[in-house]
C-alpha positions in Angstrom: -33.0 63.7 -112.8 -30.3 66.3 -110.9 -33.1 66.9 -108.2 -33.5 63.0 -107.4 -29.7 62.4 -107.3 -30.0 65.7 -104.9 -32.9 63.9 -103.2 -30.8 60.6 -102.6 -27.5 62.3 -101.6 -29.6 64.5 -98.9 -31.6 61.3 -97.9 -28.1 59.2 -97.4 -26.3 62.2 -95.7 -29.3 62.3 -93.3 -29.4 58.1 -92.7 -25.8 58.1 -91.9 -25.8 60.5 -89.8 -29.1 58.6 -87.8 -26.9 55.4 -88.2 -23.7 57.4 -86.2 -25.7 59.0 -84.0 -27.2 55.3 -83.4 -23.9 53.8 -82.6 -22.8 57.0 -80.5 -26.0 56.5 -78.2 -25.2 52.9 -78.3 -21.7 53.1 -77.8 -22.6 55.7 -74.7 -25.5 53.5 -73.5 -23.1 50.8 -73.4 -20.5 52.4 -71.8 -23.1 53.5 -69.1 -23.9 49.8 -68.6 -20.5 48.4 -68.1 -19.6 51.5 -65.7 -22.7 50.8 -64.0 -22.7 47.1 -63.4 -19.2 46.3 -63.7 -18.3 42.9 -65.5 -15.7 40.4 -66.6 -14.9 37.3 -68.4 -11.5 36.9 -66.2 -13.1 34.5 -63.9 -12.9 31.2 -62.9 -15.4 29.1 -60.3 -13.7 27.6 -57.4 -14.6 25.8 -54.3 -12.7 24.6 -51.0 -10.9 21.3 -51.4 -8.6 19.3 -49.0 -5.9 16.8 -49.6 -6.7 13.6 -48.0 -3.5 11.9 -46.1 -3.7 9.2 -44.0 -2.4 10.0 -39.9 -1.5 6.6 -39.5 0.7 4.0 -42.2 0.0 0.5 -43.8 -1.3 -1.2 -47.0 -4.3 -0.3 -48.2 -6.6 -2.9 -47.9 -9.9 -1.5 -49.0 -10.6 1.3 -51.6 -14.1 2.7 -51.9 -13.8 5.5 -54.4 -12.9 6.5 -57.9 -11.5 9.3 -59.3 -13.9 12.1 -60.3 -16.8 9.9 -57.7 -19.2 11.9 -55.9 -18.8 11.1 -52.4 -21.2 11.9 -49.3 -20.6 13.1 -45.9 -19.7 9.7 -43.5 -18.8 7.5 -46.7 -16.3 5.1 -45.9 -13.5 6.1 -48.1 -10.7 3.8 -47.7 -8.9 1.3 -44.9 -5.4 0.6 -43.7 -4.4 -2.5 -42.4 -6.3 -2.1 -38.6 -4.3 -5.5 -37.5 -1.0 -3.6 -36.3 -3.1 -0.6 -34.4 -5.5 -3.4 -32.8 -1.9 -5.3 -31.6 -0.7 -2.0 -30.3 -4.1 -1.1 -28.4 -4.1 -4.6 -27.0 -0.6 -4.1 -25.6 -1.2 -0.9 -24.3 -4.6 -1.8 -22.8 -2.4 -4.8 -20.8 0.3 -2.4 -19.8 -2.5 -0.1 -18.5 -4.0 -3.3 -16.7 -0.6 -4.5 -15.4 0.3 -1.0 -13.9 -2.9 -1.1 -12.0 -2.4 -4.6 -10.9 0.9 -3.4 -9.7 -0.8 -0.6 -8.0 -3.1 -2.8 -6.0 -0.4 -5.8 -5.3 1.7 -2.4 -3.7 -1.2 -1.0 -1.8 -1.6 -4.6 -0.2 2.1 -4.6 0.6 2.2 -0.5 2.1 -1.0 -0.9 4.5 1.1 -4.2 5.5 4.2 -2.1 6.3 1.9 0.6 7.9 0.3 -2.5 9.6 3.9 -2.9 10.9 4.8 0.8 11.8 1.6 0.6 13.7 2.4 -2.0 15.5 5.6 -0.8 16.5 4.2 2.5 17.8 2.0 0.4 20.0 4.6 -1.8 21.4 6.6 2.1 21.8 3.5 2.9 23.7 3.7 -0.2 25.9 7.8 0.5 26.8 6.9 4.4 27.8 4.0 2.8 30.1 6.4 0.1 31.4 9.0 3.1 31.6 6.2 4.8 33.9 5.6 2.0 35.8 8.9 1.3 36.9 9.7 5.1 37.6 6.5 4.9 39.6 7.9 1.2 41.5 11.2 3.0 42.1 9.5 5.6 44.3 7.6 2.9 45.6 10.8 0.7 46.6 12.5 4.1 47.7 9.7 4.9 50.3 9.8 1.1 51.1 13.8 1.4 51.9 13.3 4.3 54.1 10.6 3.0 55.8 12.4 -0.1 56.3 15.8 2.0 57.8 13.3 3.9 59.6 12.0 0.5 60.9 15.8 -0.6 61.9 16.8 2.3 63.5 13.4 2.6 65.8 13.9 -1.5 66.1 17.8 -0.8 67.7 16.7 2.3 69.9 14.1 -0.6 71.1 17.1 -2.7 71.9 19.6 -0.3 73.3 16.8 0.4 75.6 15.9 -3.2 76.5 19.6 -4.0 76.8 20.4 -1.1 79.2 17.4 -1.8 81.5 18.3 -5.6 81.6 21.9 -4.0 82.7 20.2 -2.0 85.1 18.3 -4.9 86.8 20.8 -7.3 87.3 22.5 -5.7 89.9 19.3 -5.3 91.6 18.7 -9.0 91.8 21.6 -9.8 94.1 20.4 -7.0 96.3 16.9 -8.2 95.9 15.5 -5.5 95.2 13.8 -7.1 91.7 12.6 -10.7 91.5 14.3 -12.7 89.4 11.3 -12.8 87.3 11.4 -9.3 86.7 15.3 -9.7 85.5 14.2 -12.9 83.2 11.6 -10.3 81.3 14.0 -8.4 80.8 16.6 -10.8 79.1 13.3 -12.4 76.9 12.7 -8.3 75.9 16.4 -7.7 74.9 16.2 -11.3 73.1 12.7 -10.5 71.2 14.5 -6.7 70.2 17.5 -8.2 68.8 15.7 -10.4 66.8 13.2 -7.4 65.9 16.7 -5.8 64.9 17.8 -8.5 62.6 14.3 -9.0 60.9 14.4 -4.9 60.4 17.8 -5.2 58.9 16.6 -8.1 56.8 13.4 -6.4 55.7 15.7 -3.0 54.7 18.3 -5.3 52.7 15.0 -6.7 50.8 13.6 -3.5 50.2 17.0 -2.3 49.0 17.2 -5.1 46.7 13.6 -4.6 45.2 15.1 -0.8 44.7 17.7 -2.2 42.6 15.6 -4.3 40.7 13.5 -1.8 40.2 16.1 0.4 38.9 17.0 -2.2 36.4 13.8 -2.7 35.5 13.6 1.2 34.6 16.8 0.6 32.6 15.7 -2.4 30.8 12.1 -0.4 29.8 14.1 2.7 28.8 16.2 0.2 26.4 13.2 -1.4 25.1 11.6 2.1 24.6 14.4 3.4 23.0 15.0 0.0 20.4 11.1 0.1 19.9 12.2 4.0 18.4 14.4 2.8 16.0 12.2 0.2 15.1 9.7 2.8 14.4 11.7 5.1 12.6 13.3 1.7 10.3 9.7 0.4 9.8 8.6 4.4 8.1 11.3 4.5 6.4 11.0 1.2 4.7 7.1 2.2 3.7 6.8 2.2 -0.3 5.0 5.3 -1.1 2.7 4.6 -4.8 3.8 8.3 -6.1 6.3 6.6 -8.9 3.2 4.2 -9.9 0.6 6.7 -9.5 2.7 9.1 -12.1 2.8 6.7 -14.5 -1.2 6.1 -14.9 -1.4 9.6 -17.1 1.2 7.9 -19.7 -0.2 4.4 -19.8 -4.0 6.1 -20.1 -2.7 8.1 -23.2 -0.9 5.5 -24.6 -4.0 3.7 -24.5 -5.7 6.6 -26.1 -3.1 7.4 -28.6 -3.4 3.6 -30.2 -7.6 3.9 -30.1 -6.8 7.0 -32.2 -4.2 5.4 -34.8 -6.4 2.7 -35.0 -9.7 4.6 -35.7 -7.7 6.7 -38.3 -7.8 3.3 -40.0 -10.7 3.6 -41.3 -11.3 7.3 -43.0 -14.6 8.8 -44.0 -15.8 11.8 -46.2 -16.0 14.9 -43.7 -18.3 16.6 -46.0 -20.2 16.0 -49.5 -17.5 16.2 -51.9 -16.3 15.2 -55.7 -12.9 12.8 -55.6 -10.2 14.1 -57.5 -6.5 13.1 -58.6 -6.6 9.5 -57.1 -3.4 8.4 -57.1 -3.7 4.8 -55.6 -5.4 1.4 -56.0 -6.0 -0.7 -53.3 -3.1 -3.0 -51.9 -0.6 0.1 -52.2 1.3 0.9 -48.9 -0.1 4.6 -48.3 2.6 6.6 -45.8 1.5 9.0 -43.0 0.9 12.8 -44.4 1.6 11.8 -47.6 -1.7 12.7 -49.6 -3.7 9.7 -51.7 -6.2 12.1 -53.4 -8.5 15.3 -53.2 -12.0 16.3 -52.2 -13.4 19.3 -53.6 -16.4 20.5 -51.2 -19.2 20.7 -53.1 -21.8 22.2 -50.9 -20.3 26.0 -51.4 -19.0 27.2 -54.9 -17.4 31.0 -55.5 -16.6 32.5 -58.4 -12.9 34.1 -58.2 -13.3 37.1 -61.0 -10.6 39.7 -61.4 -11.9 43.4 -61.8 -10.2 46.3 -62.8 -9.4 48.8 -60.1 -11.2 51.5 -61.9 -14.6 49.1 -61.1 -13.9 48.5 -57.7 -15.7 51.4 -56.0 -18.4 50.5 -57.1 -18.5 47.0 -56.0 -19.3 46.6 -52.5 -20.0 43.1 -50.5 -23.4 42.1 -50.3 -24.0 43.4 -54.0 -25.7 41.0 -55.9 -24.4 39.1 -59.5 -24.9 37.1 -62.3 -22.8 34.2 -62.9 -22.2 32.3 -66.3 -20.2 29.4 -66.7 -18.5 28.5 -70.1 -19.8 24.9 -70.0 -23.7 26.5 -69.8 -23.6 29.8 -71.3 -26.8 29.9 -71.7 -27.6 29.3 -67.5 -27.3 32.7 -65.3 -26.4 31.9 -61.8 -27.6 34.1 -59.2 -25.0 35.0 -56.6 -23.1 37.9 -54.3 -20.4 39.3 -53.6 -18.8 38.4 -50.8 -15.3 40.3 -50.5 -13.2 42.5 -52.9 -9.2 41.8 -52.6 -6.5 44.0 -51.2 -3.4 43.2 -52.5 -2.1 41.6 -55.2 1.9 41.2 -56.0 3.5 44.1 -57.7 4.5 44.3 -60.9 8.2 43.7 -61.4 8.1 45.3 -64.6 7.1 48.2 -63.4 8.4 48.3 -59.8 11.1 45.9 -60.2 12.3 43.3 -57.6 11.5 43.9 -53.7 14.3 42.4 -51.9 15.8 43.0 -48.3 18.5 45.9 -50.3 17.7 48.4 -52.0 14.3 48.4 -54.5 15.8 47.5 -58.2 14.0 49.9 -60.2 13.0 49.5 -63.9 14.9 52.0 -66.2 12.4 51.7 -68.9 8.8 53.8 -69.0 5.8 52.3 -70.4 3.5 54.9 -72.2 0.7 52.7 -71.8 -0.2 51.5 -68.2 -2.8 48.7 -67.8 -5.1 49.1 -64.7 -4.3 46.5 -61.9 -6.6 43.8 -61.7 -8.3 42.9 -57.7 -9.8 39.4 -57.3 -13.3 39.6 -56.2 -14.8 36.7 -54.2 -18.2 36.0 -55.4 -20.3 33.1 -53.6 -23.0 31.6 -56.3 -26.5 30.9 -54.8 -27.1 27.8 -56.0 -28.4 24.5 -55.1 -25.5 21.6 -54.5 -27.0 19.8 -57.3 -25.6 21.9 -59.8 -22.6 20.8 -61.5 -19.5 22.8 -61.5 -15.9 22.2 -62.2 -13.5 23.6 -60.2 -11.1 26.2 -62.5 -13.8 26.6 -65.0 -14.0 30.0 -66.6 -17.0 32.2 -65.7 -18.7 35.6 -67.0 -19.8 37.9 -64.1 -21.8 40.7 -64.0 -22.1 42.6 -61.0 -25.4 43.8 -60.8 -25.6 46.3 -57.8 -28.2 46.4 -55.3 -28.0 44.2 -52.0 -28.5 40.4 -52.4 -30.4 40.0 -49.2 -27.2 37.7 -47.9 -25.7 38.8 -45.1 -21.9 39.2 -45.8 -19.5 39.3 -42.3 
């Protein structure tokens, strides 16, 4: 019996040693696996989301979604009363058309005014030509006056000669050195030359009168030319310009585009496949511009934001494959890959104190146990769009290492 007891004790000691050894080996293997393949259960499912807020305001006339409903890209979500914006568009288009009509009328008026300017210029050119003609006529009349004066001098000289010849012949008639017929011819010549002198002087007076009239005509033409220049200046100054009206085209066109934009925003469509959540209004409610009505969760892409200890980050590199389990489906393993790792978190005020614009406030107590800081790691889930995820649900993540084959920028 003592030998059997001793053997049992020896066997129990061996078994105990083996159990401790196996437990130690198992613990070491677990530690190795945890170190080689970082894992954490401090993770949540995440997706992009946007708040749907109308860009125009008015009563909601049609609401086509329910809370938590799935919608496809392009589905009509809701409609705001379009009538005020249709009226605004009609008014903007009417004002634009009125401006174009006003521009057309002004163009016609300006064309008429420009024709008046052209007519005034033609009149001025005619007046200038008249001045030139009058000046040429003056020169001609001056020449005629000079010729008439020369004719008077010549006729007077011939009259003087004829008179002198008559005075010379009359004494000779008494002595019968000349005949009476010769004296009579001399008298006729004197009378003829006297009439020639009178005619030459009349022609001289007529030439001087024509010269005076020509000079008056020049002055009249010059006055008409000056008046035409004044008319041109006044007409040019009276010509309207389209610049004030044309400069309004941009504003009117912008008003039409803005009215069309507001009208198009009365109908709100889904920008992508999404899940409706946080719906807080019903049909008939008044929607305010910029005030959120509900939220759309983008279901095309899902991430897991997993918080890993800072001691594990050196083994986590973007592009590594990962295994994701969500708490709602713990038996389903989703593939994923590390997209990025965080580089900053808020400092712990219990360790560093509060940071302010002045001096930092440092805690005066010392904690002997320091917990490792956790940094968020963004892991993209490689799953079909039909996979059912809920934003914010808990997840368990294991980074397996290696490259997933997905490109990471």
